[in-house]
C-alpha positions in Angstrom: 0.8 151.6 -115.0 3.3 148.8 -114.3 6.1 147.5 -116.9 4.9 145.0 -119.5 8.3 144.4 -121.0 9.6 140.5 -120.2 12.7 140.0 -118.1 16.3 140.6 -119.6 17.2 136.8 -119.3 13.8 135.5 -120.8 14.3 133.6 -124.2 13.8 135.8 -127.1 10.6 135.3 -128.7 10.9 133.4 -131.9 6.9 132.4 -132.6 4.5 134.9 -134.7 2.3 135.3 -131.3 5.6 135.8 -129.1 7.0 138.6 -131.4 3.6 140.1 -131.9 3.4 140.4 -127.7 6.8 141.9 -127.7 6.0 144.5 -129.9 2.7 145.5 -128.4 4.6 145.5 -125.2 7.3 147.9 -126.5 4.7 149.8 -127.6 2.6 149.9 -124.7 5.7 151.0 -122.9 6.6 154.0 -125.3 2.9 155.3 -125.2 2.7 155.1 -121.4 6.0 157.3 -121.3 4.7 159.8 -123.6 3.0 162.6 -122.6 -0.4 163.9 -124.1 -1.7 160.2 -125.5 -5.2 159.9 -125.1 -5.9 157.4 -121.9 -8.3 155.3 -124.1 -5.7 154.7 -126.9 -3.3 153.4 -124.2 -6.1 151.2 -122.7 -6.8 149.7 -125.7 -3.2 149.0 -127.0 -2.7 147.4 -123.1 -5.7 145.4 -124.2 -4.3 144.4 -127.3 -1.0 143.2 -125.8 -2.9 141.4 -122.9 -4.8 139.2 -125.7 -1.5 138.1 -127.2 0.7 138.0 -124.3 -1.7 136.0 -122.4 -2.6 133.4 -124.8 0.5 130.9 -124.6 0.6 131.0 -120.6 -3.1 129.9 -120.9 -2.5 127.1 -123.2 0.1 125.6 -121.1 -2.3 126.0 -118.0 -5.2 124.1 -119.9 -3.0 121.3 -121.3 -2.2 118.0 -119.5 1.1 118.6 -117.6 4.2 117.4 -119.0 5.8 114.5 -117.1 8.8 114.8 -114.6 11.3 113.5 -117.2 10.0 116.2 -119.9 10.3 119.0 -117.2 13.7 118.1 -116.3 14.8 117.9 -119.8 13.3 121.3 -120.5 14.9 122.6 -117.4 18.4 121.1 -118.6 17.9 122.5 -122.2 17.3 126.1 -120.7 20.2 125.9 -118.3 22.6 125.0 -121.0 25.4 127.4 -122.8 24.6 126.5 -126.2 27.0 129.1 -127.6 29.8 126.6 -126.8 28.6 123.9 -129.2 30.7 124.2 -132.3 28.3 122.1 -134.5 27.8 122.5 -138.6 24.7 124.7 -137.6 24.2 127.0 -134.4 21.6 125.7 -131.7 19.8 127.6 -128.8 17.2 126.5 -126.1 14.5 128.1 -128.4 14.7 125.2 -130.7 13.1 122.8 -128.0 9.5 122.1 -129.0 8.0 122.9 -125.4 5.1 121.7 -123.2 2.1 122.4 -125.7 3.4 121.3 -128.8 5.1 118.3 -127.1 1.5 117.4 -125.9 -0.1 117.9 -129.2 2.5 115.4 -130.7 2.0 113.1 -127.8 -1.6 113.1 -128.6 -1.1 112.5 -132.2 0.6 109.3 -131.4 -2.1 108.0 -129.2 -4.9 109.2 -132.1 -3.1 107.3 -134.6 -2.1 104.6 -133.0 1.4 104.6 -134.0 3.9 101.7 -133.1 7.0 103.5 -135.1 7.6 107.0 -135.0 10.5 108.8 -137.1 11.8 112.3 -136.2 13.9 114.1 -138.7 15.7 116.5 -136.2 15.7 116.0 -132.7 17.8 118.8 -130.9 17.8 118.0 -127.1 15.0 115.2 -127.4 12.0 116.8 -125.9 9.6 116.0 -128.8 11.2 112.5 -129.1 10.4 111.7 -125.5 6.9 113.4 -125.6 6.1 110.9 -128.7 7.9 108.1 -126.8 5.8 108.7 -124.0 2.8 107.7 -125.7 3.9 104.5 -127.4 3.4 101.1 -126.3 6.2 99.3 -124.2 7.7 98.0 -127.8 7.1 101.0 -129.7 10.0 102.8 -131.2 10.9 106.5 -132.1 13.8 106.7 -134.8 15.5 110.0 -134.1 17.8 111.4 -136.6 20.1 114.4 -135.1 23.3 116.2 -136.9 25.4 117.1 -134.1 26.9 114.5 -131.7 27.4 116.8 -129.0 23.6 117.6 -128.8 22.8 113.9 -129.4 25.0 112.7 -126.3 23.0 115.6 -124.6 20.2 114.2 -125.1 20.9 110.6 -124.3 21.9 111.6 -120.9 18.3 112.7 -120.2 16.7 109.9 -122.4 18.8 107.6 -119.8 16.9 108.9 -116.9 13.5 108.4 -118.3 11.3 105.2 -118.0 10.4 105.8 -121.8 14.1 106.5 -123.0 14.8 103.0 -124.0 12.2 103.3 -127.2 14.3 106.1 -128.7 17.1 105.1 -131.2 19.3 108.1 -132.1 20.9 108.1 -135.4 23.7 110.6 -135.7 24.4 112.2 -138.9 23.0 113.7 -142.2 19.1 113.0 -141.9 19.3 112.3 -146.0 21.9 109.5 -145.1 19.6 108.0 -142.2 16.7 108.2 -144.7 18.3 106.5 -147.3 19.5 103.6 -144.8 15.9 103.3 -143.7 14.5 103.0 -146.9 17.2 100.5 -148.1 15.9 98.3 -144.8 12.5 98.9 -145.9 11.5 100.5 -142.7 7.9 101.8 -142.3 6.7 104.4 -139.9 3.0 105.4 -138.5 4.0 109.0 -137.7 6.8 111.3 -138.9 7.8 114.6 -137.3 9.9 116.9 -139.6 12.1 119.5 -137.2 15.4 119.8 -139.1 17.2 122.0 -141.5 14.4 124.1 -143.4 15.7 123.8 -146.6 15.9 120.1 -146.4 12.1 120.0 -145.9 11.0 119.7 -149.2 13.4 116.8 -149.9 12.4 115.1 -146.6 8.7 115.4 -147.7 9.5 113.9 -151.2 11.5 111.0 -149.9 8.4 110.1 -147.6 5.9 110.6 -150.2 7.7 108.8 -153.3 9.3 106.0 -151.1 7.9 103.4 -148.8 9.0 105.1 -145.6 5.3 106.4 -144.5 2.7 103.7 -143.6 -0.6 104.1 -146.0 -2.5 105.7 -143.1 0.6 107.6 -141.6 0.7 111.1 -140.7 3.4 113.9 -141.3 3.9 116.5 -138.9 6.1 119.5 -140.0 7.2 122.2 -137.2 8.1 125.9 -137.9 5.9 126.3 -140.6 4.9 129.8 -139.8 8.7 131.0 -139.3 8.1 133.7 -137.1 5.4 135.0 -139.5 7.9 135.7 -142.4 5.9 133.7 -145.1 2.8 136.2 -144.8 4.4 139.3 -143.6 6.3 142.1 -145.0 9.3 141.5 -142.8 12.5 140.6 -144.5 12.7 137.0 -145.2 15.7 135.2 -144.0 16.8 131.7 -145.8 15.0 129.6 -143.5 11.9 131.8 -143.7 12.0 131.6 -147.8 12.7 128.0 -147.5 9.3 127.6 -145.4 7.1 130.0 -147.7 8.4 127.6 -150.7 7.6 124.5 -148.8 4.3 125.6 -147.7 3.7 126.7 -151.3 4.7 123.4 -152.6 2.6 121.3 -150.1 -0.5 123.5 -150.6 0.0 122.7 -154.5 0.7 119.0 -154.3 -2.5 116.8 -155.4 -0.9 113.9 -153.3 -1.7 115.3 -149.8 -4.2 116.9 -147.7 -3.1 119.2 -145.1 -3.7 121.9 -142.4 -1.3 124.5 -140.7 -2.2 124.9 -137.2 -0.7 128.2 -135.6 0.8 126.3 -132.6 3.9 127.7 -131.3 5.7 128.4 -134.6 3.6 126.9 -137.0 2.8 123.0 -137.0 1.5 121.3 -140.4 -0.3 117.9 -140.2 -0.1 116.3 -143.7 -1.3 112.9 -144.8 -1.2 111.1 -148.4 -4.2 110.8 -150.2 -5.3 107.5 -151.5 -5.0 107.4 -155.0 -8.1 105.4 -156.9 -6.3 102.1 -157.3 -5.5 102.1 -153.6 -8.6 103.0 -152.4 -10.7 100.4 -150.8 -13.8 99.2 -152.5 -17.2 98.5 -150.8 
């Protein structure tokens, strides 16, 4: 049988499905190399690997293609040597939202008829640009990014897109930007959180307790499966522990209703539930 292992230079798996596919690939290789393993067992394991490994490519195939600007942004991100960036936190190409998640966010902008979007954690701007493409000409994405070098990289990509003018980047700690937006009484129809995981609960609290989120606004939160750490026996990293705490707090919060989608590394959709006095009367 032919090898099923990924190319050496492929991006490392960072999603539950990607990690599962890689584990199954290694097990399949090991069993194929062992003598005396019953053929039926090897066939079943290879079938399980194919189910896991083929799903993401099939989702890509069946999802609306990304725009040329998004494709070029993804190419530049993959080609960049992120190890040379000396920001406060490490950055890597795997932080890119990617095609299917980008199109999901784009569709959510259309469905919510959003005109103003807030992104907390931008990286190279794939998700920001995807959402900007779905906004009307006078729509706006306010994108928070901590690292000035990464923000500059994203800005160069935005400059080559016909929708880049809709994106306004705020460089610095997201908490400072949120304070400034609250003080300016800004409001947003859709918020995408994809920043430091330990800060997720604080960002959500500002959105729910303050006046930044429109009454019918939608909050989207990335990485809420965090490589499967919240629900498996794998040793948990600080990020995994932060996500587990965040998910538990959201599930117990009576102010919201939510669904956690197994998209990429987990995408939670959260809406604030109207209080009785806010509910319109018939």
